[in-house]
C-alpha positions as CSV (number, residue, x, y, z in Angstrom):
1,M,-10.6,-7.7,-30.3
2,A,-7.1,-6.4,-32.1
3,E,-4.1,-8.6,-31.4
4,Y,-1.8,-7.6,-29.3
5,P,1.0,-9.4,-27.7
6,R,0.5,-10.5,-24.3
7,E,3.3,-8.0,-22.8
8,V,1.0,-5.3,-24.3
9,L,-2.3,-6.2,-22.8
10,E,-0.3,-6.9,-19.3
11,R,0.3,-3.6,-17.9
12,S,2.7,-3.5,-14.5
13,H,2.9,-0.9,-11.5
14,A,5.9,0.2,-10.0
15,T,5.6,-0.5,-6.3
16,P,6.9,2.5,-4.3
17,E,10.1,0.6,-3.4
18,Q,11.0,0.0,-7.2
19,M,10.3,3.4,-7.8
20,A,12.8,4.2,-5.0
21,A,15.6,1.9,-5.9
22,G,15.3,2.9,-9.7
23,L,16.0,6.8,-8.7
24,V,19.5,7.6,-9.4
25,G,18.9,11.5,-8.9
26,E,17.5,14.3,-7.1
27,W,14.5,15.4,-8.7
28,P,14.2,19.6,-9.2
29,R,10.7,19.7,-7.8
30,G,11.5,18.0,-5.0
31,D,8.6,17.3,-3.2
32,R,6.5,20.3,-4.1
33,P,2.8,20.0,-5.0
34,I,1.6,18.9,-8.8
35,V,0.5,21.8,-10.6
36,V,-1.8,20.4,-13.4
37,Q,-2.7,23.3,-15.5
38,E,-5.0,23.8,-18.9
39,Y,-3.6,22.5,-21.9
40,D,-1.4,24.9,-23.8
41,P,-1.5,24.7,-27.6
42,A,2.2,25.8,-27.2
43,W,3.4,22.4,-26.0
44,P,3.5,20.2,-29.6
45,G,6.1,23.2,-30.4
46,R,8.1,22.8,-27.4
47,Y,7.9,18.9,-28.2
48,E,9.2,19.5,-31.8
49,D,12.0,21.4,-30.2
50,F,13.1,18.8,-27.6
51,R,12.6,16.0,-30.6
52,A,14.9,18.4,-33.2
53,R,17.7,18.4,-30.3
54,I,17.7,15.0,-29.2
55,A,17.5,13.7,-33.2
56,G,20.4,16.1,-33.5
57,A,22.4,14.6,-30.6
58,L,21.5,10.8,-31.4
59,G,21.1,10.7,-35.0
60,S,20.8,7.2,-36.2
61,R,20.5,5.0,-33.2
62,I,17.3,6.4,-32.6
63,V,14.9,4.1,-33.6
64,G,11.6,5.9,-32.7
65,I,10.8,9.2,-31.0
66,E,7.1,10.2,-29.9
67,H,5.4,12.7,-28.2
68,V,3.8,10.9,-25.3
69,G,1.8,11.7,-22.0
70,S,-0.8,14.0,-21.6
71,T,0.8,17.1,-23.1
72,S,0.2,15.2,-26.4
73,V,-3.5,15.1,-26.1
74,P,-5.0,18.1,-27.4
75,G,-7.2,20.0,-24.6
76,L,-6.2,17.5,-22.1
77,P,-5.0,19.3,-18.5
78,A,-1.3,18.6,-17.9
79,K,1.7,19.0,-15.9
80,P,3.8,21.2,-18.1
81,I,6.1,18.8,-18.7
82,I,6.8,17.3,-22.2
83,D,7.0,13.7,-22.3
84,I,9.1,11.9,-25.0
85,D,9.5,8.0,-25.6
86,V,12.5,7.5,-27.5
87,L,13.3,3.7,-28.6
88,L,17.1,2.7,-29.5
89,D,18.3,-1.1,-30.5
90,D,19.2,-1.5,-26.7
91,T,19.3,1.1,-23.4
92,E,21.7,-1.4,-21.4
93,D,25.2,0.2,-22.6
94,E,24.5,3.5,-21.9
95,S,27.9,4.6,-23.1
96,R,26.1,4.7,-26.5
97,Y,23.3,7.4,-25.5
98,L,24.0,9.0,-22.2
99,P,27.2,11.2,-23.2
100,P,25.5,13.2,-25.9
101,L,21.6,13.3,-24.0
102,E,24.1,14.9,-21.1
103,A,25.8,17.2,-23.6
104,L,22.3,18.6,-24.1
105,G,22.1,19.3,-20.5
106,Y,19.6,16.3,-19.6
107,R,20.9,14.1,-17.0
108,L,19.5,10.8,-15.9
109,I,17.3,10.3,-13.1
110,L,15.9,6.9,-13.5
111,R,17.1,3.6,-14.1
112,E,14.8,0.8,-13.9
113,P,16.0,-2.5,-15.9
114,W,13.4,-4.3,-14.4
115,W,10.8,-2.3,-16.6
116,H,11.8,-2.9,-19.9
117,G,15.2,-1.5,-19.5
118,H,13.6,1.7,-19.3
119,R,16.2,4.9,-18.3
120,M,14.7,8.4,-17.6
121,L,16.3,11.7,-18.3
122,I,14.9,15.1,-17.1
123,D,16.3,18.6,-17.8
124,D,17.1,20.9,-15.0
125,V,13.9,22.6,-14.9
126,E,12.0,19.6,-15.4
127,E,10.2,20.7,-18.8
128,L,11.3,17.7,-20.2
129,H,10.8,13.6,-18.9
130,L,12.9,11.8,-21.7
131,H,12.1,7.9,-21.6
132,V,14.4,5.6,-23.3
133,W,13.5,2.6,-24.3
134,P,14.8,-0.4,-26.2
135,R,13.4,-1.5,-29.6
136,N,11.0,-3.9,-28.4
137,A,9.6,-2.6,-25.1
138,P,6.0,-2.8,-24.6
139,E,5.2,0.2,-22.4
140,P,5.6,2.6,-25.6
141,I,3.3,0.6,-27.8
142,R,0.8,1.4,-24.7
143,H,2.0,5.2,-24.3
144,R,1.2,5.6,-27.9
145,L,-2.7,3.5,-27.3
146,F,-3.5,5.6,-24.9
147,R,-2.6,9.3,-26.6
148,D,-4.1,8.1,-29.4
149,W,-7.2,6.9,-27.5
150,L,-7.6,10.0,-25.7
151,R,-7.1,12.3,-28.9
152,T,-10.3,10.6,-30.0
153,H,-12.5,9.5,-27.1
154,P,-13.8,12.5,-25.6
155,D,-15.6,11.1,-22.7
156,D,-12.2,9.0,-21.3
157,R,-10.6,12.5,-22.4
158,A,-12.6,14.2,-19.6
159,L,-12.3,11.3,-17.1
160,Y,-8.6,11.4,-17.0
161,A,-9.0,15.2,-17.2
162,R,-10.5,15.1,-13.7
163,T,-9.0,12.6,-12.1
164,K,-5.7,14.5,-12.8
165,L,-7.6,17.4,-11.4
166,D,-8.5,15.8,-8.4
167,L,-5.7,13.7,-7.6
168,A,-3.4,16.9,-7.9
169,R,-5.5,18.5,-5.0
170,S,-5.7,15.2,-3.0
171,T,-2.1,14.4,-2.7
172,R,-0.8,17.9,-2.2
173,D,0.6,16.6,0.6
174,N,2.0,13.8,-0.6
175,P,3.1,15.0,-4.1
176,G,4.7,11.4,-4.7
177,D,1.4,9.3,-4.5
178,Y,0.1,11.3,-7.8
179,N,1.2,8.9,-9.9
180,L,0.6,5.7,-8.9
181,A,-3.0,7.1,-7.3
182,K,-3.6,7.4,-11.3
183,N,-3.6,3.7,-12.1
184,T,-7.0,3.0,-11.7
185,V,-8.3,5.1,-14.0
186,I,-5.8,4.5,-16.3
187,D,-6.7,0.7,-16.4
188,Q,-10.2,1.3,-16.2
189,I,-9.6,3.2,-20.1
190,F,-7.1,0.3,-21.0
191,E,-10.0,-2.2,-20.8
192,R,-11.9,-0.3,-23.2
193,V,-8.9,0.5,-25.7
194,F,-8.3,-3.2,-26.0
195,A,-11.7,-4.2,-26.0
196,A,-12.1,-1.7,-29.0
């Protein structure tokens, strides 16, 4: 088994109450049902466009920037939203990074200091989920491990695709349940990632 720190191996799940407490803005989509669509080969190019704008705004403050989430896995159906992890030295002092990101048209929607200092920004049409983390947060490591595993393990990619499509249908009336409902399958896949 690869050597990972305990913080990386122990994945935490937010409760609905924690998620609600972290919300500092309104989602543009409101309570509309989740839409999972077939993989779009244009998604990596959209990531590159977002990455260039973010890098231009934050410059040397960026420690790392990665395309993560389902749109970063070729062949995987996904919500048409680009997830990006940006690592900074620290996320607590929002005055160092929020103003330049807000100037790009992104707005803070989640503030979750309990979850490794996570902040999340979106654009007005929610084509982007920008996750801002402090340098040593374990969650971006998990994001990269999960992405890279799905890129190279077609059986788990297919399992995750089926799960996402099924949950998009079954949570149609309660779209807020979609992300939490994926956790069982995500945890099963992580067991294989960490055992490999």
